[in-house]
C-alpha positions as CSV (number, residue, x, y, z in Angstrom):
1,X,97.1,-23.5,19.4
2,X,96.7,-26.8,17.6
3,X,93.7,-26.8,15.2
4,X,91.8,-30.0,15.9
5,X,90.1,-31.5,12.9
6,X,86.3,-31.9,12.9
7,X,84.9,-35.0,11.2
8,X,81.6,-36.0,9.6
9,X,80.5,-38.9,7.4
10,X,82.6,-37.6,4.5
11,X,86.0,-37.7,6.2
12,X,85.8,-39.6,9.5
13,X,87.7,-42.8,10.3
14,X,85.6,-45.8,9.2
15,X,85.1,-46.9,12.9
16,X,83.5,-43.5,13.7
17,X,80.9,-43.6,10.9
18,X,78.2,-45.6,12.9
19,X,78.9,-43.4,15.9
20,X,78.4,-40.2,13.8
21,X,75.1,-41.6,12.6
22,X,74.1,-42.4,16.2
23,X,74.9,-38.8,17.2
24,X,72.9,-37.4,14.3
25,X,69.9,-39.6,15.1
26,X,70.0,-38.6,18.8
27,X,70.5,-34.9,18.3
28,X,69.1,-34.2,14.8
29,X,72.5,-32.9,13.9
30,X,76.2,-33.7,14.6
31,X,77.3,-31.7,17.7
32,X,80.7,-30.1,17.3
33,X,82.0,-32.0,20.3
34,X,81.1,-35.3,18.6
35,X,82.7,-34.1,15.3
36,X,86.0,-33.6,17.2
37,X,85.7,-36.8,19.2
38,X,85.2,-38.8,16.0
39,X,89.0,-38.4,15.4
40,X,89.2,-41.1,18.1
41,X,86.3,-43.5,17.6
42,X,87.1,-45.0,20.9
43,X,86.7,-41.7,22.7
44,X,83.4,-40.9,20.9
45,X,82.0,-44.3,21.6
46,X,83.0,-44.1,25.3
47,X,81.5,-40.7,25.6
48,X,78.2,-41.9,24.0
49,X,78.0,-44.8,26.3
50,X,78.7,-42.8,29.4
51,X,76.3,-40.1,28.4
52,X,73.5,-42.6,27.8
53,X,74.2,-44.3,31.2
54,X,74.3,-41.1,33.1
55,X,71.2,-39.7,31.4
56,X,69.1,-42.9,31.5
57,X,70.4,-45.2,34.2
58,X,71.4,-43.1,37.2
59,X,69.2,-42.5,40.3
60,X,69.1,-38.7,39.6
61,X,66.1,-36.8,38.3
62,X,66.4,-34.1,35.6
63,X,67.2,-31.3,38.1
64,X,69.8,-33.4,39.8
65,X,71.5,-34.5,36.5
66,X,71.7,-30.9,35.5
67,X,73.3,-30.0,38.9
68,X,76.0,-32.6,38.4
69,X,76.7,-31.9,34.8
70,X,76.7,-28.1,35.1
71,X,78.7,-28.1,38.4
72,X,81.4,-30.0,36.6
73,X,81.1,-27.9,33.4
74,X,81.4,-24.6,35.4
75,X,84.2,-25.8,37.6
76,X,86.1,-26.8,34.5
77,X,85.1,-23.6,32.8
78,X,84.0,-25.4,29.6
79,X,82.9,-22.8,27.1
80,X,81.1,-25.4,25.0
81,X,79.4,-27.6,27.6
82,X,77.9,-24.9,29.8
83,X,75.8,-23.6,26.9
84,X,75.0,-27.1,25.6
85,X,73.8,-28.3,29.0
86,X,71.8,-25.1,29.4
87,X,69.9,-26.0,26.3
88,X,69.6,-29.7,27.4
89,X,68.3,-28.5,30.7
90,X,65.6,-26.5,29.0
91,X,64.6,-29.6,26.9
92,X,64.5,-31.6,30.1
93,X,62.1,-29.1,31.8
94,X,64.7,-27.9,34.3
95,X,63.7,-24.4,35.6
96,X,65.7,-21.4,34.6
97,X,66.2,-20.6,38.3
98,X,68.3,-23.8,38.6
99,X,70.2,-23.3,35.4
100,X,71.0,-19.7,36.1
101,X,72.2,-20.5,39.7
102,X,74.5,-23.1,38.3
103,X,75.8,-20.9,35.5
104,X,76.3,-17.9,37.9
105,X,77.5,-19.9,40.9
106,X,74.7,-18.5,43.1
107,X,72.6,-20.4,45.6
108,X,70.3,-23.0,44.2
109,X,66.5,-22.9,45.1
110,X,66.6,-25.8,47.5
111,X,69.0,-27.2,50.1
112,X,69.1,-30.7,48.6
113,X,70.2,-29.5,45.2
114,X,72.8,-27.3,47.0
115,X,74.1,-30.3,48.9
116,X,74.4,-32.2,45.5
117,X,76.4,-29.3,44.0
118,X,78.6,-29.0,47.1
119,X,79.4,-32.7,47.1
120,X,80.0,-32.8,43.4
121,X,82.6,-30.0,44.0
122,X,84.1,-31.9,46.9
123,X,84.5,-34.9,44.5
124,X,86.2,-32.7,41.9
125,X,88.4,-30.7,44.3
126,X,89.4,-33.8,46.4
127,X,89.9,-35.9,43.3
128,X,87.4,-38.4,44.6
129,X,88.6,-38.4,48.2
130,X,85.9,-36.8,50.4
131,X,86.3,-36.6,54.1
132,X,84.1,-38.7,56.3
133,X,82.3,-35.5,57.4
134,X,81.7,-34.4,53.8
135,X,80.4,-37.8,52.9
136,X,78.0,-37.9,55.9
137,X,76.8,-34.4,55.1
138,X,75.8,-35.5,51.6
139,X,74.1,-38.6,52.9
140,X,72.3,-36.6,55.6
141,X,70.9,-34.3,52.8
142,X,68.9,-37.3,51.6
143,X,71.2,-39.0,49.1
144,X,72.5,-42.6,49.2
145,X,75.7,-44.3,48.4
146,X,74.5,-45.0,44.8
147,X,74.3,-41.3,44.2
148,X,78.0,-41.0,45.1
149,X,78.8,-43.6,42.5
150,X,76.5,-41.9,40.0
151,X,78.4,-38.7,40.5
152,X,81.6,-40.6,39.6
153,X,80.0,-41.7,36.4
154,X,79.0,-38.1,35.6
155,X,82.6,-36.9,36.4
156,X,84.0,-39.5,34.0
157,X,81.6,-38.4,31.2
158,X,82.3,-34.7,31.7
159,X,86.1,-35.0,31.9
160,X,85.9,-36.5,28.4
161,X,83.9,-33.7,27.0
162,X,85.3,-30.8,29.0
163,X,88.9,-31.7,28.2
164,X,88.2,-32.4,24.6
165,X,86.6,-29.0,24.2
166,X,89.5,-27.3,26.0
167,X,92.2,-28.9,23.8
168,X,90.2,-28.5,20.6
169,X,88.6,-25.1,21.4
170,X,85.4,-26.5,20.0
171,X,83.1,-23.7,18.7
172,X,79.7,-23.6,20.4
173,X,77.1,-25.1,18.2
174,X,74.9,-22.5,16.5
175,X,71.7,-23.8,18.2
176,X,73.4,-23.3,21.6
177,X,75.0,-19.9,21.0
178,X,72.1,-18.1,22.6
179,X,73.2,-19.7,25.9
180,X,76.9,-18.6,25.5
181,X,78.7,-18.4,28.8
182,X,81.9,-17.1,30.4
183,X,82.9,-17.6,34.0
184,X,82.3,-14.6,36.2
């Protein structure tokens, strides 16, 4: 296993320094994922931009954002992101019923959220090539074409973080360890 370096303001490439400060300001600390990503300032900046866009500019509410993020995290079996997004979901006021259903891959509390999880999985498994019937089922559940595009944005963001955590075996941040997760 390759040991990926973690960076902070004392050893990061110069281009990563403002990005590290941005992360610390946003989270009150430097998340381990960001410390690894700082080895490629372009990756860290891209991740920060996509995270902000998905969190602040999509048509999804907090529950729906959590469904998209955690569906991808669980599908990719990301040991770091599932706990992190469990904590984020709590901060966003998402119910434990939703978080636990996503983590445990059990039914969600309402059909619309289940349709969102199902379609997010379709997008993952089909590599963005859903059938007409799958697309129509998603739209019939009350979603719009914009939501399809917003899922693609979430997928792009989560591939960056999930894959980074896989190759770097990023340790779960201490504040998120209480939400540790392994796939059942």
